[in-house]
DOMAR-409521 format. One record per residue: residue in three letters; x, y, z of N, C-alpha, C, CB in turn. Coordinates in steps of 0.02 Angstrom, whole numbers, plus 50000, padded with zeros to 5 digits. Each point is the difference from the previous one (the first is absolute). Glycine has a CB too. Layout:
<sites>
ALAXYZXYZXYZXYZ/...
</sites>
This chain:
<sites>
UNK528265498355080500435007050026500184998850076499315009149917/UNK501294991450087500105002150069499725005450053500794995749945/UNK498845003650087499575003750034500325007350033499404987950020/UNK501185010549987500565005950038500095005749948500794990750069/UNK498865008249861500245005449951499415002250003500904996449923/UNK498575003050104499365005250007500165006050040499184990549997/UNK501565010250047499855005850038500814998350036498345001650019/UNK502145004749995500514999350018499904999550089500515005749875/UNK500014993550171500235000150061499755007650017501064990549989/UNK498515008550070499935007950006499984999750084499225004249873/UNK501064999850167500045003350071499905007650005500794990950024/UNK498925008750045499855006250023500495003650023499104996250021/UNK501025009149967500585004850004499865004150079500125001849845/UNK499984994750213499935004450054500465005650022499484990850025/UNK500345015149955500365004649974500245004050068499344999949878/UNK501195004250130500215002450057499425006250019501364996049971/UNK498445007649983499435004350014499494995950047500165006649882/UNK499534987850079499464995350016500124999350092499994992349857/UNK500805006450148500044997750067500115003550046500254992549962/UNK499965013950032500005006450037499225000249997501235006649967/UNK498334994349995499285002650020499824994050035499625008349901/UNK500464985050106499544994550044500425001950064499604988549909/UNK500995012050112500375001450046499545004850047501104998049926/UNK498875008450041499785006650014499344997050027500635008749907/UNK498854988050056499404996550046500084998050036499584998149953/UNK500874995650054500014997550059500275004350063500074990149929/UNK500265014150057500345006150061499375003750014501335002749954/UNK498094998550000499575004550027499584995750054499985007749889/UNK500044986850103499584992950037500194999350074500044992649888/UNK500745008050118500435000350068499905007950021501004989749967/UNK498965014849999499975007150021499264999450038500805006649892/UNK498704989850070499295000550025499954996850071499544999549877/UNK500754994250122500144998550061500245002050052499954995249947/UNK500465007750040500395002450058499905006050027500714994049962/UNK498765009749990499615005750013499454999050039500345003749905/UNK499324989250090499364998650038500154996850079499404997749873/UNK501365000350128500324996750066500035006850049500874989349935/UNK499575015450013500275005350056499505004850013501174999349965/UNK498325002150004499275004250009499474996250042500165005449882/UNK500114989350153499544996050044499294996949959500485008450106/UNK499544989449836499394998649980499944992350059500025006749842/UNK499234990550147499904995350050500314994649951498875004550080/UNK501414990349956500304994549983499544994949934500565001650137/UNK498784996949900499434998749948499995003649941499384997650086/UNK500735007549910499865003749926500394998249956499675008850040/UNK501184991549992500584998249972499944992049952500575007850114/UNK499134988849933500024992749989499524999349951500344996350110/UNK499085007949883499384999849951500545000049924498785008350089/UNK501544998049921500285002249938500404995649970499945009950035/UNK500464986050015500384995649952499634995249985500975002150035/UNK498554995050017499644994049972499595000449940499984997150108/UNK499615008749877499675000949955500425001549922499165003550105/UNK501514999249915500355001849941500324990849980500375016650041/UNK499994981849999500214992250002499684995549969500335001750088/UNK498684999549927499764994549984499685000749921499844997450135/UNK500065010349850500025002749930500504996749961499645010650036/UNK501034989249984500474997149949500194993449993500355009250012/UNK499244986750035500044993850007499324996349939500605002450149/UNK499045002449879499244999349942500364999549942499005008050050/UNK501364997349922500065000849929500634996149977499415011450003/UNK501144985150044500254993949976499904993750008500535006250002/UNK499034992950029499274993550017499744997949922499365006650132/UNK500475000249851499715000849937500284998749951499525006250038/UNK501154994249957500314999849934500244992250000500415013749990/UNK499544981450069500254995850005499324995049971501025004850096/UNK498334997849928499444996450001499925001749911499445001150153/UNK500555003949818500045002149920500244993849963500335012950021/UNK500514985649997500204996049947499564993450022501295005749973/UNK498684992450086499714992150018499444998949964500334999750113/UNK499205004649876499334999949965500275000349927499195006350095/UNK501274996249872500174998249922500204994050002500335010249959/UNK500064988150083500244992949989499424994649998501105003550059/UNK498484998149993499474995550006499534999749924500035003050143/UNK499905002949840499675000049941500065001049924499665001850089/UNK501094996449925500404995949920500225007849964498984986049963/UNK501035020550070499915005549941500635001749989498935004950025/UNK500984999649917500715000649976500175008049993499924987949933/UNK499455015550061499985006749995500565004750038498804996949982/UNK501325000250075500185003350053500825000450003498854996150057/UNK501484999449905500604997450017500525006849981499624985849976/UNK500195015849967500455006549984500255003750061499345001849895/UNK500284999450160500125006650031499844996150089499485011649874/UNK500754981850113499854995350065500485002650045499624989049947/UNK500965013350034500505002050043499745005550064500814997849888/UNK498575006150079499865005050072499644996350038499955011049955/UNK499644984950055499794997550046500314995650036499295002949950/UNK501284994550023500464997950031500425003750051499884994449909/UNK500205012150060500485004850032499565002350056500725004049894/UNK498504996550110499735002350067500034994850026499325008349982/UNK500574984850018499844996150059500694999150025498904993849961/UNK501585007950009500834999650035499915006150062500894996849865/UNK498785005550140499845005050069499684995250059499685011649921/UNK500014984350070499664995250043500424999450076499554993149881/UNK501135002950112500194998750047500185006650056500284989549922/UNK499795015850022500065006150071499475002250027500825004649960/UNK498664995450010499235001650027499784992950071499545006149838/UNK500864987050136499614996850047500474999450059499254993749915/UNK501395008150073500465001650075499705004850031501094997749964/UNK498665008650010499775005150041499374998350027500595007649940/UNK498894987950038499374998750014500124994450061499465003249871/UNK500934992750137500534995250040500035004050075500864995749882/UNK499455009450097500225003850057499575004350032500924999349953/UNK498555001150024499525003850027499354995550037500425009049904/UNK499554985550057499544994750033500344995650051499364999749896/UNK501325002250118500384994850055499585002750080501524999049921/UNK498525008450063499545002250078499545003049988500765001450068/UNK498484995249912499575003049989499645006350020500164990549982/UNK499925007750089499755006250040500185005649997499874994250057/UNK500765007649888500145005949981499385003849959501224995450002/UNK498505002449953499545000949975499404999349992500705000349987/UNK499164993150038499284996649998499655002150076500424988349914/UNK498985014650095500015001250061499594994650044500195011949962/UNK499484982650015499864994550008500464997150049499495000149894/UNK501054998850112500534998150037499875001850075500745001349898/UNK499145003950117499975003150051499315001550034501015003449953/UNK498534992850010499345001750012499644995450046500035005049893/UNK499594994550175499724994950023499414997749967500495003250090/UNK499295003049897499144999549966500134995349953499485012250005/UNK500914986249947500044995549960499894992850008500575008149976/UNK499674990050084500044993550029499284999350030501344999950027/UNK498295004049983499295000250037499584999149947500215007650095/UNK499554998349850499674999549961500294995849945499525009550045/UNK500824990549928500214994949947500504994049998499705009349957/UNK500244985950092500384996850027500324993749949499335004550109/UNK500424994449841500244996549930500535004149966498854995049980/UNK500895011450010500565005249967500705000250052498935008649942/UNK500864991450118500545000850063500594994649971499025002750119/UNK500634990549891500394994749977500385000349925499174994150078/UNK500505007349889500284999449916500535006850010498694994749910/UNK501285009650126500345007349992500645000150068498645007349944/UNK501444984450069500395001750065500875001649947499124989450128/UNK501155015449919500775003549964500394994449967500205009250096/UNK499984986049928500464996249992499814994049934500315003450139/UNK498924996649844499664996149949499875004549951499524992150070/UNK500615014949938499845006749953500624999549970499215008650069/UNK501464991949953500715000749999500014994149941500465004750140/UNK499464989649891500024991849948499575000849934499984991350112/UNK499345010349901499775000749937500475005149954498814997450053/UNK501265007049962500495005749973500544994549958499915010950118/UNK500594988249915500404995049981499594995949931500544999450138/UNK499114997149881499724994949956499735002849923499664994050118/UNK500135012549894499905004449955500635000449949499215005950085/UNK501204998249949500605003549957500374994149969500185010650080/UNK500234986249957500394994349978499754996249943500324999550108/UNK499154997849865499794995849947500025005449947499264990850064/UNK500335014949956499995004049953500585002549971499105001750047/UNK501534999849995500675002149973500314995149961500165006650092/UNK499754985249941500294993549961499904999949937499854994050083/UNK499295006049920499724998049919500195007549966498774990250025/UNK501135014050003500285005649953500734999049950499425007150100/UNK500924992249953500655000449980499984992749953500605007950116/UNK499194987249885500054994649959499835003149930499714990950095/UNK499645011549915499695001049936500425003149947499005000950062/UNK501285004349971500595005649971500554996449976499785009050082/UNK500424985649952500524997549962499974996049971500455002850049/UNK498934994949935499864995849954499885002849934499634993850087/UNK500155014049921499725003249950500805002249955498645004650077/UNK501714996949979500575001849946500524995049986499885011150036/UNK500034981549977500504997849989499574995949939500845000950122/UNK498405000349872499754999449935500345004249934498974997750075/UNK500985009549950500155003649957500784999849959499065005650071/UNK501524989649976500594998549977499894994049973500635006250072/UNK499114987349951500054994749955499494999549946500524994750089/UNK499015007849933499254999049939499824991450026500495009249852/UNK499474989350193499994991750005499375001250016501114993750040/UNK498365001649920499185000150020500014997650055499474998549904/UNK501014996150131499664995650042500085004150069500254988249929/UNK500005017350065500055005550066499165002850007501495005249972/UNK498234994949960499285002050021499574998550036500145001549934/UNK499974989950058499764995550058500275002450064499964990249927/UNK500455010750100500375003450068499715004850011500994997249989/UNK498765007149957499835007650018499384998650012500735007649934/UNK498654987850034499494999150015499824996350064499995001849890/UNK500374995050135500074997450074499895003450046500634994749972/UNK500075010550028500125003450048499375007250018501374994749965/UNK498515004949969499285007049984499444996650033500265005549866/UNK499614988050114499434997750039500045000250069499814993649917/UNK500785003350111500094999550081499885009750019501164986350006/UNK499115016049946500045007850038499075002550003501535004749932/UNK498314994050004499205002649984499594996350063500065000449847/UNK499974992650166499594996650045500165002350072499924990249919/UNK500725010850098499975002850060500025007950019500464989250009/UNK499525014249938499795007450005499204999750009501055004849920/UNK498604993650041499374998350012499674998850067500264996649901/UNK500175000450130499774999550086500325005050033499904987950010/UNK500585012149982500475005650053499955007449966501034990250039/UNK498815011449922499765006849983499575003850028500234996549924/UNK499204997850115499355002750020500184997950083499044998149874/UNK501374997150146500185000150069500375004550038499894991049972/UNK500835011749971500375004450013499565008050013500964991349932/UNK498655010250015499665004850005499535000250076500104999849860/UNK499484995650157499864997750071500455001750054499514991449948/UNK501115006950051500345000850056500325007449983500194986350031/UNK500065015449917500295005350000499765006250013500464993849944/UNK498935005950008499665007549986499444999850035500385002349890/UNK499024992450104499394998850025499984999950069499774994749907/UNK500755001950136500124998850057500215006350060500264989149928/UNK499735014650039500155009750037499404999750024500735009049918/UNK498584991350068499555002050019499744994050022499965009749939/UNK500064985350102499694993350004499264998050020501124998950022/UNK498445007050006499494999650000499594999649928500335004650109/UNK500064998049840499575001249922500424992949954499815017949997/UNK499624979949954500414995149963499505000449924500554991050123/UNK499625006849813499954999849977500094994949941499975008350074/UNK499544987349906500204993949956500245002049942499234993350044/UNK500695010449932500285004449934500535003050003499105002049975/UNK501354998150090500605003850005500554998349966499645002250092/UNK500414991549921500724995549970499965002349925500004987350082/UNK499455010349879499875001749929500105006949980499244991550002/UNK500495013950050500025005549983500925003349998498534999950053/UNK501754997550007500815002149997500294997449946500155000250114/UNK499724992949864500354997549946499795004349929500054987650067/UNK499465013049918499905004949946500335006450009498984994849983/UNK501145008850070500475005350001500674997649994499275006250064/UNK500934988549963500814997549985500034998549939500264995350099/UNK499265001649865500064997749927500195007649944498954988250035/UNK500475015749986499865005049961500705004750007498604998750016/UNK501645002450046500435005050010500584996549964499535005750112/UNK500564988549878500594996449977500135000749927499814992250089/UNK499565007249888500065001149921499935005749965499664990950003/UNK500165014350041500055008349991500735001849996498925002750072/UNK501464994549989500735000850000500174997749940500224998850115/UNK499704993449858500464998549945499775003949936500264988350050/UNK499265014849958499765006149926500415003550010498855001349981/UNK501425002650087500285006149997500834999549967499125003350111/UNK500984989949923500724999349991500024997449928500354997650127/UNK499164998749846500174998149934499955006749940499514987150043/UNK500165017649986500095006049965500405004250016499144998849979/UNK501215001250068500555004450018500774996749965499235003650125/UNK500684989549875500484997349959500175000349913499724994150105/UNK499555006149897499915000949906500145007349984498934990949980/UNK500865014850067500185007849999500895001549979498925001950110/UNK501294992449925500734999650010500464997449932499634997550130/UNK499985000249828500194996349950500044990950014500645012549970/UNK499234985550086499994992650006499404998549973500674998650096/UNK499264993849901499294997249996499725002349930499785000550134/UNK500664999949827499775003049929499604995749954501005006250004/UNK498914986050028499704994349968499295002150029501034989949992/UNK498705013550037499474999050044499515003649950500574999450132/UNK498954998349847499465004849966499434999450020500495000149915/UNK499205004850053499325004350027499614993350030499855011749898/UNK500044982750061499734994650040500004998650064500194997049920/UNK500605001250104500044999550056499745006150055500854992449945/UNK499305012050039499625006650043499244997650003500825011149950/UNK499014987450005499065001250004500114993250040499205006749866/UNK501064987350130499974997750050500075000450068500084997349922/UNK500325005250090500155003050066499585005350013501094997049993/UNK498625007149989499555002850011499174997750005500985005949959/UNK499024987450017499464995950015499904997250075500174997449880/UNK500505001650139500214996550067499885005050045500894992349961/UNK499285014250030499915006350040499275000950012501015005549953/UNK498574996649986499394999549989499624996650033500295002249919/UNK499814991150078499694994250030499794999050073500604996349914/UNK500175006050113500134997250056499755006050049501014991449957/UNK498955015750009499645004750037499344998250009500695008149962/UNK498924991049985499284999650009499884993850054499735004849870/UNK500844989550129499874994850056499995002250062500474992849941/UNK500075012150073500175001950059499255005550026501564998449967/UNK498155004949980499445004750013499394995750017500475009149918/UNK499484987750054499384992749989500094996650090500334994649823/UNK500275003150210500124997850057499995007550042500664987949957/UNK499475016150038499935005650040499215001650027501055004249929/UNK498704996050007499255000150016499644995950030500045004349926/UNK500144990450065499684995350035500044998250061500034997749918/UNK500545002950108500185001650057499785004350034500674996349967/UNK499315010350014499745005850006499264998650024500815005249913/UNK498754994350030499234999449988499824995450056499945001449866/UNK500274992450143499734994850045500115002850083500344989649899/UNK500225014550100500015003050074499455004350013501184999850001/UNK498855004949954499495006650000499284997150003500805008049924/UNK499174986150035499064998050000499804997250061499914996649879/UNK500825000450148499694994350067499985005150067500704986749953/UNK499735019550048499925005050033500074996050072499275008149908/UNK501274988150095500204997750084500595005350032499814985549971/UNK500035016450081500525005350020500794996850010498935006850064/UNK501214987649968500604998249987500294999749926499744994850103/UNK500045004849848500124999949931500085006649978499414990049986/UNK499905012750012500185006749969500355005050035499114998049946/UNK501145003250099500395003050042500665000949970499354995850090/UNK500944998449875500654999349953499925004949953500184988150010/UNK499235012649946499885004749940499965006250022499464992649939/UNK500065007750109500005008050037500485002950009499314998050052/UNK501174999150011500535004450005500525002349932499864994450120/UNK500175001049845500455001049929499675005449956500364987249996/UNK498935013449993499655003549950500005008450057499074986749917/UNK500995012650124499995005450053500635004050007499234993050059/UNK501155002049992500555002450019500535001149929499734994050129/UNK500335001149828500255000949954499845001749932500384995050073/UNK499095009849916499705001449961500365000449920499385004550108/UNK501204999149896500225000849933500404995149965499915010150032/UNK500454985850029500054992949969499654994049981500635003850046/UNK498814996750003499394997049966499854997449927499725007050080/UNK499964999949899499855002649940500555000549948499195005450064/UNK501294996149975500635000249936500124994449974500605007850044/UNK499524986250007500054992749994499514997649944500334998950125/UNK498965002149875499714997549944500175003149926499154997350087/UNK500875009449945500155002449919500645000249951499215006350047/UNK501454991350000500494997849969500044993849994500445008150025/UNK499344986749984499924992450006499604998749933499964998650141/UNK499485003949854499374998949948499865005049954499484994250080/UNK500475013049958499715003749957500385002449945499375002150085/UNK501305000949934500495002449932500144994449964500605009250052/UNK499494984649978500104994449945499674996849959500494999150057/UNK498715001749944499534999549978500035003849933499554997650112/UNK500365009149897499945003549957500685002049952499025002650079/UNK501554995349940500495000749967500174993649951500295008150096/UNK499364986849936500304992949954499444997249972500954996350073/UNK498405008449908499524997049986499914996949917499635007650106/UNK500604996249869500284997549930500574996449955499445007250024/UNK500744990649945500524995949962500455005550013499414991949903/UNK500535013850039500505004649975500205002550065499555003149882/UNK500274998150174500245004250068500244993850030499145010850021/UNK500964984349967500324992250038500585000149968498984991550018/UNK501155008749915500765000149969500335008350002499614988749907/UNK500185014550125500295006750009500474999650071498885006549934/UNK501544996050061500494998650088499835005950029501204993449975/UNK498535012549986499985006450054499304997950056500515011249891/UNK498954983550074499574997950036500104995950048499555002249923/UNK500774993150034500234993050058500305003050052500294990649919/UNK500305014050092500405001550057499485004550046501244999449932/UNK498215004250030499605005750034499444994350039500145012549895/UNK499724984050082499424994950033500444996050067499244997149863/UNK501384999050100500434997050067500235004450046500404991849938/UNK499785013350060500345005450049499265001750040501195006249914/UNK498244994450067499525002950047499884993050036499405011049928/UNK500564982750043499914994550043500494998350063499514996449895/UNK501065004950078500604999350053499905005950063500914995649892/UNK498835009250097499745005750041499294996250031500565011549916/UNK499004987650051499514996950035500124994350048499495003949910/UNK500914990850064500244996050045500284999850078500054998749893/UNK500485008350096500265002550069499555002050037500895003149964/UNK498504999250003499375003350046499804993150025499485011849930/UNK500344985450027499534993350039500344996950056499514996449892/UNK501275001350114500274998850028500035002150067500274998149905/UNK499715010250091500135004150058499415000550039500845006249944/UNK498554992450000499165000350035499954992150050499265007549865/UNK501224987850109499874994150026500404999350060499704995649894/UNK500915006650125500375001550054500015004750042500414995349947/UNK499675011050036500005005750036499425002950051500675001249902/UNK498694998850073499464999150057500024995250048499415003849930/UNK500764991450076499944995150055500624999050037499154994449936/UNK501225010750062500874999850031500035006450035500694993549898/UNK499515011750038499965006650029499475004250013500844999149957/UNK499335005850098499335003550016499925006249951500074996450129/UNK500385004949828500075005849968499255000549958501444999349996/UNK498245004349985499285001149964500295005149949499014998250104/UNK501395000449846500215005649934500234995949954500375010150058/UNK499874991949895500234998649929500834997850011499055009749934/UNK501284986850040500565000750011500515006749997499634989249973/UNK500915012750088500525004349973500574998049961499675005150085/UNK500745001049933500664999449952500304992650029500365015049982/UNK499584984650073500464995350017499704992449981500475008750097/UNK498944989549890499724993449970500404999949949498834999550031/UNK500905006749919500365001049940500604997249978499505008150019/UNK500954995450014500705000150008500474992550020499615012750035/UNK499934984849996500014992950006499834995549947499805003050100/UNK499704998449862499884996649937500445002649944498844998050037/UNK501465006649954500455000849965500674997150003499355007949997/UNK500874991850072500594993950017499844993950004500495006550056/UNK498934989949941499994993949978499974998849927499554998350102/UNK500095007849860500044998549912500754999750001498905007249936/UNK501554997550077500734998449999500224993950000500085008450047/UNK499764988350006500424995350009499704993149951500375005950131/UNK498944995349845499804994749951500135002649949499214994950048/UNK500995011949924500275000749939500654997249983499365008950005/UNK501034992250057500664997049999500134993449984500125007450070/UNK499464988249975500144993549978499554997449931500324998050131/UNK499305004949842499694999149943500385001049944499125002650055/UNK501175002949952500645001849963500524996249983499775007750044/UNK500674990250024500414996249994499884993049963500325006950092/UNK499124991449914499844993349967499865001649912499384994850131/UNK500275010549863500065000649926500715001149980498865004549992/UNK501734999850042500545000049967500464993850010499845011850006/UNK499914981750030500464995449999499774993049962500435006150108/UNK498854996949844499784993249964499855003649918499314992050127/UNK500735005349833499865001049940499215001649989501044992649977/UNK498665013150007499335002550002499844995949948500015011950045/UNK500294985349888499504994949944500334993050010499735009449891/UNK499594988150140499924991050002500184996449947499105000950060/UNK501365002049889500094996349931499974991649990500745010449986/UNK499494987950079499984991350000499484996450019500985000550021/UNK498355005049994499514996450036499634995849927499815010150126/UNK499934984849885499634996049951499495004649965500164989150071/UNK499445014949977499465006249971500215003049987499355000550038/UNK501255003349949500205006449986499795001149944500845000250059/UNK499244996549874499745002649932499255001549998500904993349945/UNK498815001850074499114999250011499805007850039499954983750028/UNK500485018450022500035005950036499875005749960500734994950070/UNK499775006849898500175003749946499464999949962501094998150004/UNK498644997049962499465001149956499265002150041500684991049915/UNK499275009650151499324999550013499675006749966500214992650115/UNK499025006349885499555003349959499405001050055500404994649875/
</sites>
């Protein structure tokens, strides 16, 4: 029997009402930025908001490609009936990549160490590594291969859905292998460069892994919300409770992995009690107390209790609740990584930072929804499609 008989063609309808909603979100972001500029907000605080929100969605789009790559390498089939979702999320990566390249062309606008004479005296090796030209070069080395490999994996995936040619799976595995191996190295080094170097006197051997865990966790949480959104609107009708359960397992296990790395990093530094290391957490726990503890509760506490049982992982309301908490927690996490080392403000984010997040969310939704509306949601030509429908 032809596998195309199992499901019709299905495209997402990017309705006029949804378009208006998305453009309103973008407008809120523009108004928020204008408000900050006209009211004399410090330039570094504005750049912190842009950097945090851009890296937030860059992480999510990166995780979309990473998720697909892992499935290729594992030879799994369960994800095939909703794989258009991680592909759509990954389509935002070129936008986020361009923004971070623009920010890192002149790192002196964000990173305090560029204009610090102290760095060359106390940390001569770091001074050489963080030379602005070399820093910008490394940013290009991170972004370009990620973007190229992400595009190749997505193109192979779309071609596979149309032709059903099993030989294309080998190309997918090849590109996915390159992406995973390259990412295993560069997610750590880029985390050192873009985030940990903000306070060059401080370092953590676990920081790269910790940030990667947050990236992947937020990406899977975003996928879960988008899958639930599409299913609620009548799409992805072939998705069953077992697919939802496995998505819930991903969210649950990655949340625990993130918490393990957070605790390991915090406990070692707390127990060692070295002033240069302790000051990093001391500043965040005292000056940003609400966000510091909210980060732990949102990324671990809420998901742990909501997704502990199989029945809860099969219910959309629990999945979405846990995923939304994680996305809030991820923003808190990034804000704590960036703001205390750049901005002098000692407070929770105000309406300006929230408005900027809303604007970036609008741009992200615009790119994702346009991708979904341009491609068949049901990859009925994929060799593993029938197996995916029968996932138990």
